[in-house]
C-alpha positions as CSV (number, residue, x, y, z in Angstrom):
1,M,121.2,38.0,52.3
2,S,120.1,34.8,51.7
3,N,118.6,32.0,49.2
4,R,116.4,31.4,51.8
5,K,115.3,34.9,53.0
6,R,115.2,36.9,49.9
7,L,112.5,33.8,48.5
8,V,110.8,34.3,52.1
9,W,111.0,38.3,50.8
10,N,110.0,37.2,47.3
11,Q,106.7,35.9,48.3
12,F,105.9,38.7,50.1
13,R,106.7,41.2,47.3
14,F,104.4,39.7,45.4
15,L,101.6,38.3,47.4
16,S,101.4,42.2,48.7
17,K,100.8,43.2,44.8
18,L,98.8,40.5,44.5
19,F,96.4,42.3,47.5
20,I,96.4,46.1,46.0
21,F,95.8,44.8,42.7
22,F,92.6,42.3,44.5
23,S,92.2,45.7,46.8
24,L,92.0,47.8,44.2
25,F,90.3,45.2,41.7
26,H,87.8,45.8,44.5
27,I,86.9,49.4,44.2
28,V,86.8,50.3,41.1
29,F,84.3,47.9,39.8
30,C,82.6,45.5,42.9
31,Q,82.2,48.3,45.1
32,K,78.5,49.3,44.6
33,P,77.3,52.9,43.7
34,E,76.4,54.4,47.1
35,E,79.2,52.7,48.4
36,K,82.7,54.6,46.0
37,S,81.6,58.1,47.8
38,L,82.9,59.4,50.6
39,N,79.4,59.3,52.4
40,S,76.2,56.8,51.7
41,I,73.2,57.7,50.0
42,S,71.3,59.1,53.4
43,E,74.4,61.0,53.8
44,K,73.5,63.1,51.2
45,T,70.7,64.4,52.5
46,N,71.7,68.2,53.6
47,V,69.7,69.2,56.4
48,I,68.9,73.8,57.1
49,W,67.1,74.2,60.6
50,V,65.7,77.4,60.9
51,V,64.5,78.7,64.2
52,I,61.7,82.0,64.6
53,D,62.2,83.1,68.1
54,S,58.7,83.7,69.3
55,L,57.4,83.2,66.8
56,R,53.3,82.3,66.9
57,G,51.4,79.3,66.0
58,D,48.7,81.8,64.0
59,V,51.0,84.0,62.6
60,I,52.2,82.3,58.6
61,G,48.6,83.6,56.2
62,N,47.7,86.2,58.4
63,Y,48.1,90.1,58.1
64,N,50.7,90.0,54.9
65,V,53.8,89.7,56.2
66,T,55.0,85.9,55.5
67,P,54.8,85.6,51.5
68,N,58.2,83.8,51.2
69,L,57.3,81.6,54.2
70,E,54.0,80.9,52.5
71,S,55.1,80.2,49.4
72,F,57.6,77.9,50.9
73,A,54.4,76.6,52.4
74,K,52.9,75.5,48.5
75,E,56.4,73.2,48.5
76,A,55.8,71.7,52.7
77,Y,54.1,69.6,54.8
78,D,52.7,71.6,57.2
79,F,52.4,70.6,60.3
80,Q,49.4,73.6,62.1
81,Y,49.4,72.2,65.2
82,H,52.5,72.3,66.5
83,L,53.2,72.8,70.2
84,V,57.2,72.9,71.7
85,N,57.1,71.5,74.9
86,A,59.3,73.7,76.9
87,A,58.8,77.6,76.5
88,W,61.4,79.6,76.0
89,T,64.5,80.1,74.0
90,R,67.2,77.3,76.4
91,P,64.9,74.6,77.0
92,S,63.4,74.8,74.1
93,T,66.6,73.9,71.5
94,L,68.0,71.6,73.5
95,V,64.7,69.2,73.1
96,F,65.7,69.9,69.8
97,F,68.8,69.2,69.5
98,T,68.3,66.0,72.0
99,G,64.2,64.5,71.7
100,R,63.7,64.8,75.3
101,F,62.3,67.0,77.5
102,A,63.7,69.7,79.6
103,S,63.9,68.0,83.0
104,R,65.5,65.4,80.9
105,N,68.8,67.5,80.2
106,P,69.8,68.0,82.6
107,V,70.2,72.0,82.8
108,N,68.0,74.2,85.0
109,F,65.3,76.0,82.9
110,W,64.4,78.0,85.3
111,D,67.1,80.9,86.2
112,Y,69.9,81.6,83.0
113,P,73.1,81.1,84.9
114,T,74.4,77.1,84.1
115,P,77.2,76.1,86.7
116,K,79.5,74.4,85.7
117,S,77.9,71.8,87.4
118,E,74.7,70.8,85.2
119,A,77.1,71.6,82.2
120,L,78.9,68.3,83.0
121,A,76.5,66.9,83.4
122,F,74.9,68.3,79.7
123,Y,77.6,66.1,78.8
124,K,78.4,63.6,80.8
125,E,74.4,61.8,80.5
126,V,74.0,63.5,76.9
127,K,75.9,61.4,74.6
128,K,74.1,62.0,70.4
129,P,72.9,65.7,71.1
130,L,72.0,66.2,66.9
131,P,75.2,68.6,65.4
132,R,78.1,66.1,67.7
133,Y,75.5,62.9,66.5
134,L,75.6,64.4,62.6
135,Q,79.1,65.6,62.8
136,K,80.1,61.4,63.5
137,H,78.7,60.7,60.6
138,G,80.7,62.6,58.1
139,Y,77.9,65.8,58.3
140,Q,79.9,69.6,58.6
141,T,78.0,70.8,60.8
142,M,77.5,74.6,61.5
143,M,75.2,77.4,63.2
144,V,74.2,81.2,62.3
145,G,72.3,83.1,64.8
146,N,71.4,84.8,67.5
147,N,71.3,81.7,70.5
148,P,73.9,82.5,73.7
149,F,72.9,79.4,75.0
150,L,74.5,77.1,72.3
151,T,77.9,78.3,73.9
152,E,79.5,77.3,77.3
153,K,81.7,81.1,77.4
154,N,78.9,83.0,78.5
155,G,78.1,80.8,81.4
156,L,74.4,80.5,79.2
157,G,74.2,77.7,78.2
158,V,76.2,74.2,77.0
159,N,78.3,73.6,73.5
160,V,76.5,71.0,71.9
161,G,78.7,70.2,69.4
162,F,78.5,71.9,66.2
163,E,82.3,72.0,64.5
164,Q,81.2,76.0,63.5
165,L,79.6,79.0,65.3
166,F,78.3,81.9,64.7
167,D,76.6,83.1,67.2
168,Y,74.9,87.6,67.1
169,S,73.8,87.4,70.2
170,R,76.0,91.0,71.3
171,E,75.7,92.6,67.8
172,S,73.2,95.3,66.6
173,D,71.0,94.5,63.8
174,D,71.7,91.7,63.9
175,T,68.5,90.0,61.8
176,K,70.8,91.0,58.7
177,K,74.0,89.6,59.7
178,I,72.5,86.1,60.3
179,T,71.4,86.1,55.9
180,R,74.9,87.4,55.0
181,A,76.5,85.0,57.4
182,S,74.0,81.8,56.9
183,L,74.6,82.8,52.8
184,K,79.0,83.0,53.5
185,T,78.5,79.7,55.5
186,L,76.7,77.7,52.7
187,E,79.2,79.6,49.9
188,S,82.0,78.2,52.1
189,R,80.6,74.7,52.7
190,R,82.9,71.8,52.4
191,K,81.7,70.6,49.1
192,D,83.1,67.2,50.0
193,K,80.5,66.8,52.8
194,P,77.3,66.8,53.6
195,F,76.2,69.4,56.4
196,F,74.0,71.0,58.5
197,L,72.7,74.2,59.2
198,F,70.4,75.8,62.1
199,I,69.6,79.5,61.9
200,N,68.1,81.3,64.7
201,Y,66.9,84.1,63.9
202,N,66.5,86.3,67.2
203,D,63.6,88.5,65.3
204,P,60.6,89.1,66.4
205,H,62.5,88.1,70.1
206,K,61.5,91.9,71.9
207,P,62.0,94.1,71.8
208,Y,60.3,94.8,68.7
209,T,62.5,97.1,66.6
210,P,61.7,96.3,62.9
211,P,63.6,98.7,60.0
212,P,61.8,100.6,59.1
213,G,58.2,99.9,56.0
214,F,58.1,97.0,57.5
215,T,55.2,97.6,60.2
216,E,53.2,99.1,56.9
217,R,53.6,96.1,54.9
218,V,50.4,94.6,57.6
219,K,47.3,94.5,56.6
220,T,44.3,92.5,58.9
221,K,41.2,93.8,60.6
222,E,42.0,93.1,63.6
223,V,42.8,96.1,66.0
224,L,46.7,96.4,66.8
225,D,48.9,97.9,69.7
226,E,51.8,99.5,68.8
227,R,53.7,96.5,69.9
228,K,51.9,94.4,68.1
229,L,52.5,96.1,64.8
230,N,56.2,96.0,65.3
231,Y,55.8,92.4,66.8
232,L,54.3,92.3,63.5
233,G,57.1,93.8,61.2
234,E,59.7,92.4,62.8
235,V,58.3,88.7,61.7
236,A,57.7,91.0,58.3
237,F,61.6,91.1,58.6
238,V,63.0,88.3,58.6
239,D,60.5,86.4,56.4
240,E,61.7,89.3,53.9
241,E,65.7,87.4,55.0
242,L,64.3,84.3,54.7
243,G,63.8,84.5,51.2
244,K,67.4,85.9,49.8
245,I,68.3,82.4,51.3
246,F,65.6,80.5,50.0
247,K,67.2,81.9,46.8
248,H,70.3,80.9,47.5
249,L,69.0,77.8,48.0
250,K,67.3,77.1,44.5
251,N,70.0,79.2,42.1
252,N,72.8,76.5,44.0
253,Q,71.3,73.4,43.8
254,L,70.6,73.0,46.8
255,W,66.7,73.0,47.1
256,D,66.0,69.9,45.9
257,N,68.4,67.6,48.2
258,T,67.9,70.0,51.5
259,L,65.6,68.8,54.4
260,I,64.5,72.1,55.1
261,I,63.0,72.8,58.9
262,I,61.3,76.4,59.9
263,T,59.9,76.6,63.2
264,A,60.0,78.6,66.5
265,D,61.6,77.6,69.8
266,H,58.3,79.1,71.7
267,G,55.3,81.8,71.1
268,E,54.2,85.0,72.5
269,V,51.5,86.0,75.1
270,M,49.3,88.3,73.6
271,N,45.8,88.0,75.9
272,E,45.4,89.6,78.4
273,A,43.6,87.2,80.0
274,H,47.3,85.9,80.6
275,A,48.9,88.8,80.7
276,I,49.7,88.5,84.4
277,S,51.6,84.4,84.2
278,P,49.1,82.4,87.3
279,F,52.0,80.1,88.0
280,T,54.8,82.8,88.4
281,G,52.3,85.8,89.5
282,T,55.4,87.4,86.2
283,N,53.6,90.2,84.1
284,T,54.6,88.3,80.8
285,H,52.5,89.8,78.5
286,Y,54.2,90.1,75.3
287,G,56.6,87.5,76.8
288,H,56.7,83.5,77.8
289,G,58.4,81.7,79.0
290,Q,56.3,82.2,82.4
291,D,53.3,79.5,81.7
292,L,52.9,77.0,78.4
293,F,48.5,78.5,77.5
294,L,48.9,77.7,73.9
295,E,49.9,80.9,73.1
296,N,53.7,79.9,74.3
297,I,53.3,76.6,72.4
298,H,52.3,77.3,69.7
299,V,54.3,77.6,67.0
300,P,53.8,77.1,62.9
301,L,56.3,73.7,61.6
302,L,57.1,73.7,57.5
303,I,59.2,71.1,56.9
304,K,60.4,70.7,53.2
305,F,61.4,67.3,52.3
306,P,64.6,66.3,50.0
307,D,62.7,65.6,46.4
308,K,59.0,66.1,47.3
309,K,57.0,69.1,46.3
310,D,53.8,67.9,47.0
311,P,52.2,69.8,50.1
312,K,50.6,68.7,52.8
313,T,48.5,70.0,55.8
314,I,48.8,68.3,58.9
315,T,45.7,69.0,61.9
316,A,47.2,66.4,64.0
317,M,49.3,67.3,67.2
318,T,53.1,67.0,66.7
319,R,55.6,67.7,69.5
320,S,59.2,69.7,69.1
321,V,60.7,66.8,70.6
322,D,59.7,65.0,67.9
323,L,62.2,66.7,65.4
324,Y,65.4,65.2,66.7
325,P,63.8,61.2,65.9
326,T,62.9,62.9,62.2
327,V,66.1,64.7,60.8
328,L,67.7,60.5,61.6
329,D,65.1,58.5,60.0
330,E,64.9,60.5,57.2
331,L,68.8,60.1,57.2
332,K,68.9,56.6,57.6
333,L,71.2,57.2,60.6
334,P,69.9,55.3,63.8
335,I,68.1,56.3,66.0
336,P,68.8,56.0,69.5
337,T,65.7,54.4,71.7
338,D,65.0,56.8,75.0
339,L,64.0,59.8,72.9
340,D,60.6,61.5,74.6
341,G,59.6,61.9,70.3
342,L,58.2,60.8,67.0
343,T,59.6,60.5,64.2
344,L,57.4,62.5,61.1
345,S,59.2,61.6,58.8
346,E,57.6,61.1,55.4
347,F,58.7,57.2,55.4
348,K,56.4,57.2,58.5
349,L,53.7,59.9,58.8
350,N,50.8,58.3,57.4
351,S,51.0,55.8,59.5
352,L,51.7,56.7,62.6
353,L,48.6,60.1,61.9
354,E,45.8,56.6,61.1
355,N,46.9,54.5,63.9
356,T,47.0,57.7,66.3
357,T,43.6,59.0,66.9
358,K,44.7,61.5,70.5
359,R,48.4,62.2,70.7
360,T,49.2,63.6,73.8
361,Y,52.0,66.8,75.1
362,Y,53.8,66.7,78.1
363,G,55.8,69.8,78.3
364,E,57.9,71.4,81.2
365,T,58.4,75.6,82.3
366,R,58.9,77.9,84.5
367,S,56.0,76.9,87.5
368,T,54.6,74.5,85.6
369,Q,53.8,71.7,83.8
370,C,51.0,70.2,81.2
371,Y,49.6,66.9,80.1
372,G,47.1,67.4,77.2
373,E,45.0,64.8,75.1
374,G,44.6,66.1,71.7
375,R,42.2,69.7,72.6
376,E,41.9,68.5,76.7
377,F,45.3,70.1,78.4
378,L,45.6,70.1,82.3
379,L,48.3,73.2,83.5
380,Q,49.8,72.2,87.0
381,R,51.6,74.7,88.8
382,S,54.4,73.0,89.5
383,F,58.0,73.8,91.7
384,R,59.4,70.5,90.9
385,F,61.9,72.7,89.1
386,H,63.3,75.7,90.4
387,E,66.7,77.0,91.3
388,V,67.5,78.8,93.4
389,G,68.7,82.0,92.4
390,Q,67.6,85.5,92.1
391,F,64.1,84.2,90.6
392,W,63.4,82.0,93.5
393,Q,64.8,81.4,97.7
394,G,63.7,78.2,98.1
395,G,59.4,79.3,100.1
396,V,56.8,75.9,98.1
397,G,53.9,77.7,98.2
398,N,50.7,76.4,96.8
399,E,49.9,74.0,93.4
400,F,46.7,74.6,92.4
401,Y,45.8,73.2,88.1
402,L,44.0,74.0,85.4
403,Y,41.5,72.1,83.1
404,G,40.5,73.6,79.4
405,D,38.8,72.3,76.8
406,S,40.5,74.1,73.3
407,E,37.5,73.5,71.7
408,K,35.5,74.6,73.1
409,D,37.3,76.8,74.9
410,P,40.2,78.2,72.0
411,H,41.5,81.1,74.0
412,Q,41.5,79.2,77.6
413,E,40.6,81.9,79.4
414,N,37.7,79.6,80.9
415,L,39.9,77.3,83.2
416,I,38.3,74.7,85.9
417,R,40.5,75.4,89.0
418,I,41.4,73.0,90.6
419,N,43.1,74.4,94.7
420,R,43.3,70.4,95.7
421,M,43.5,67.4,93.3
422,D,43.2,65.2,96.8
423,L,39.7,67.6,96.5
424,L,38.7,66.7,94.0
425,D,35.1,64.9,94.3
426,T,33.7,67.8,96.2
427,E,34.1,70.5,93.6
428,P,31.2,71.3,91.8
429,L,31.8,69.6,88.4
430,E,30.7,67.0,85.8
431,A,31.2,63.0,86.9
432,D,32.6,62.4,82.9
433,V,34.3,65.8,83.4
434,K,36.2,65.1,87.4
435,K,36.6,61.9,85.5
436,R,38.7,62.9,82.5
437,I,40.7,65.9,84.8
438,R,41.8,62.9,87.5
439,F,42.1,60.9,84.1
440,L,45.1,64.1,83.0
441,W,46.8,64.3,86.4
442,E,47.4,60.3,86.2
443,K,49.1,60.7,83.3
444,L,50.6,63.9,83.9
445,R,52.2,61.9,87.4
446,S,53.5,59.1,84.7
447,L,55.7,61.4,83.1
448,E,57.5,63.3,85.3
449,P,60.5,62.8,86.3
450,K,60.4,60.6,89.8
451,L,62.2,62.4,93.4
452,P,65.1,60.8,94.3
453,L,64.0,59.0,97.7
454,Y,66.0,59.7,101.0
455,F,65.6,56.5,103.4
456,V,67.3,56.9,107.4
457,K,66.8,54.0,109.6
458,V,67.5,53.3,113.2
459,K,68.2,49.9,115.4
460,I,66.2,49.9,117.6
461,P,67.2,52.0,120.8
462,N,67.0,51.4,124.7
463,G,64.9,54.5,124.5
464,N,63.4,57.5,123.0
465,I,64.2,58.9,119.6
466,E,64.6,62.1,118.0
467,V,64.9,62.7,113.7
468,K,65.6,65.6,112.8
469,I,65.7,66.6,108.6
470,T,66.7,69.9,107.2
471,A,66.2,71.3,103.3
472,P,68.4,74.9,103.5
473,Y,65.8,74.9,99.7
474,G,62.5,73.8,99.6
475,K,60.9,71.5,101.9
476,I,60.8,67.6,103.2
477,R,57.9,65.9,102.8
478,I,57.7,62.1,104.7
479,D,55.9,59.2,103.4
480,S,53.5,58.3,106.7
481,E,53.4,58.8,109.9
482,S,55.1,55.2,112.0
483,E,54.0,53.2,114.2
484,N,54.9,54.0,117.9
485,G,55.6,57.8,116.5
486,K,54.2,61.4,115.2
487,I,55.7,63.8,112.9
488,K,56.0,67.7,113.3
489,D,55.8,69.5,109.5
490,L,57.7,72.5,110.3
491,G,58.0,73.1,106.0
492,R,61.8,73.4,105.5
493,T,62.4,70.9,109.4
494,V,60.2,67.7,109.4
495,V,61.4,66.1,112.9
496,W,59.4,62.5,114.1
497,L,59.7,62.0,117.5
498,G,58.8,58.1,119.4
499,R,59.8,55.1,121.1
500,P,59.8,52.2,118.4
501,K,58.5,48.2,119.0
502,K,61.4,47.7,116.4
503,D,63.9,49.1,114.1
504,L,62.6,52.4,113.0
505,L,62.7,53.1,108.8
506,L,61.6,56.4,107.3
507,S,61.8,57.7,103.3
508,F,61.3,61.0,103.2
509,E,62.0,63.7,99.5
510,V,63.5,67.4,99.2
511,Y,61.1,68.8,97.4
512,P,61.8,70.7,95.5
513,D,66.1,68.7,94.6
514,V,67.6,72.5,94.9
515,S,69.2,71.2,98.3
516,F,70.7,68.6,100.2
517,P,68.9,67.4,103.6
518,V,70.6,67.9,106.9
519,L,70.2,64.8,109.6
520,E,70.2,64.9,113.0
521,V,69.3,61.7,115.4
522,R,68.5,63.1,119.0
523,V,68.5,58.9,120.9
524,N,67.2,60.4,125.0
525,Q,67.7,63.7,124.3
526,K,71.7,62.8,123.0
527,Q,72.5,63.3,120.0
528,V,74.1,60.0,117.6
529,P,77.3,62.0,116.8
530,K,78.4,61.2,112.4
531,S,80.4,58.1,113.2
532,E,78.5,56.0,113.7
533,I,75.9,57.1,111.1
534,R,76.7,55.0,107.9
535,V,75.9,56.4,104.7
536,G,75.6,55.0,101.6
537,S,75.9,51.9,99.5
538,F,79.8,51.7,100.8
539,G,78.4,52.6,104.3
540,V,81.3,54.6,105.4
541,T,80.8,57.3,107.7
542,M,79.6,60.9,107.6
543,D,82.3,62.2,109.1
544,S,84.1,60.9,106.6
545,C,83.7,63.8,104.3
546,S,83.1,67.7,104.4
547,I,83.3,68.9,101.3
548,N,80.4,67.9,98.2
549,C,80.1,64.4,99.6
550,E,76.6,63.7,98.2
551,L,77.7,61.6,95.6
552,L,78.7,59.2,98.9
553,Y,74.5,58.5,99.6
554,E,74.1,57.8,96.6
555,A,73.0,53.7,96.5
556,S,72.4,52.9,93.3
557,F,72.0,49.2,93.6
558,G,69.5,50.4,96.3
559,K,69.2,49.2,100.0
560,P,72.7,49.0,101.5
561,S,73.1,45.7,104.1
562,D,72.8,45.9,107.1
563,D,75.7,47.0,109.3
564,P,75.8,45.8,112.6
565,T,78.2,48.3,114.1
566,A,75.7,51.7,113.1
567,Y,72.5,52.5,115.3
568,V,72.1,54.8,112.2
569,Q,72.0,54.2,108.0
570,F,71.3,56.8,105.5
571,W,71.2,56.7,101.5
572,K,69.8,57.8,98.7
573,V,67.7,56.3,96.1
574,G,66.9,57.7,92.6
575,G,67.5,61.4,90.6
576,Q,70.3,63.1,89.0
577,N,73.7,63.4,90.4
578,K,74.0,66.7,90.8
579,S,76.3,68.8,92.6
580,Y,73.7,71.4,95.3
581,T,76.1,74.4,95.3
582,K,74.3,76.7,92.8
583,Q,76.1,80.3,90.9
584,D,73.3,83.2,91.1
585,S,74.6,85.8,89.7
586,L,75.4,86.6,85.3
587,G,78.6,88.2,85.1
588,T,78.5,92.1,83.1
589,D,78.7,90.1,79.8
590,A,75.8,87.1,79.6
591,L,73.4,90.3,81.4
592,D,74.1,93.2,78.7
593,I,73.1,89.9,75.7
594,L,70.0,88.8,77.9
595,K,69.5,92.3,77.9
596,K,70.3,93.3,74.5
597,Q,67.5,89.8,73.3
598,G,64.7,91.8,75.8
599,Y,65.2,88.9,78.7
600,V,65.9,90.7,81.3
601,Q,65.4,94.7,82.0
């Protein structure tokens, strides 16, 4: 080696050693205490989220079946007017883990199967489901419970990103197994990481089969039928199992530094006045998911914040959509800007409640939408979110509204029915009531996702035009009649007939958005061939594709440029990119799971 090369090499070795020395010096002496750990202070807070399926909001503290939950509440914030934004397990769980209304998560909340197209759309659109988000920020994420909708393998749900998932939806005696697995998971967790543990008890979900001895614990002056007695017995059973988890947390120094959330994914219908859902026509007595009455959406919410033992009772409205940002806020993690919820973190709660006199509610479930402010609610029978499958074959019926004030009618048994909102002024109601109903209706309309809008443009021909639009499912809702033409509305088929003096532009919706419309155009009774119809932003011809071509019709940037060579242009604006091919059957394994849990008979 030459002297010059040796000199360069020695200088390189010296500088390398100097760099290593200063790096070690910085780590040992200069780094702030909170930076020395692999995880920041905020990440040291553990999270345990417990869901007790079907637990109504009026059970804890009554009936003598919740001693452990009542003891927990003495160290927690008790949110006594907490409402879930969906009324059955899959959509409600996705609201938990996304902080977004159910319709903003591209997984249907009508039928049980989750088609592959919906799962793929979920992974594309929902970038930060809570388990995956926390994992990226250094958390060990674990799920133990009975919730078949948190995995893809049975065709019932989606993978939201748990590192470890122990699902007991196939098991008998699942409640005790969930407790044992939760304790084992806590014991075997990684000690160099904070953790997020989601525990999902299926009890007291029907069928109500408490172990012997638990119904004897029920104490009440209320006359109980057998189903409610057994339901309460299962509540007592779960409460006892939760006591074992609480004891473990306290004995292993995990109680004080853990954010613990206890809630339910929905309630349970027990009022005979709601036995037959007015929205779906389904017998939902001792069931759920068929309406958004308060007994279906009012559930407990108890939150024990880390190192806080001063209990508080919160009577203002809170919603399940608020829980996702609450967790992130408490952990000092960035909160995505596209959420529908508001944080309930201990740091923000007082100012949030002081500045909000009437908090608002928006909910969705099968055939039902609901908007509420304070104690007022407007429920709508809605076909907007239907999916073609086992339970719906594409027909669209009458949509009506139910209005009530739960301060005056706490059991929602005397609601005002409005058959058509455009006829509200003719109803024999007080002016103030009409004003409130219209206000709530406008708010409801503003919150619901907009349907895709389709456009058909036909250039001035030399003759009569017939535009025929057919929806395989649902119905066509065309905007209005155009000049020099008339519309024949046949439900799933709408025909425009006329002799326009200028270019014809029609716009319409397919309601609900479950099928892609079929378009036919005739000029002087002669059909315009597909090769002369241009579609979408790029103006490809309609005959250029034969299978799953819906994306070609998208005009994501608005109206496509005029094509002088085409008689007809056809394009779609807005809505989710989706496939209109639905699966409508369940595999044997999935069906067995749902039968065991009481979802299907």
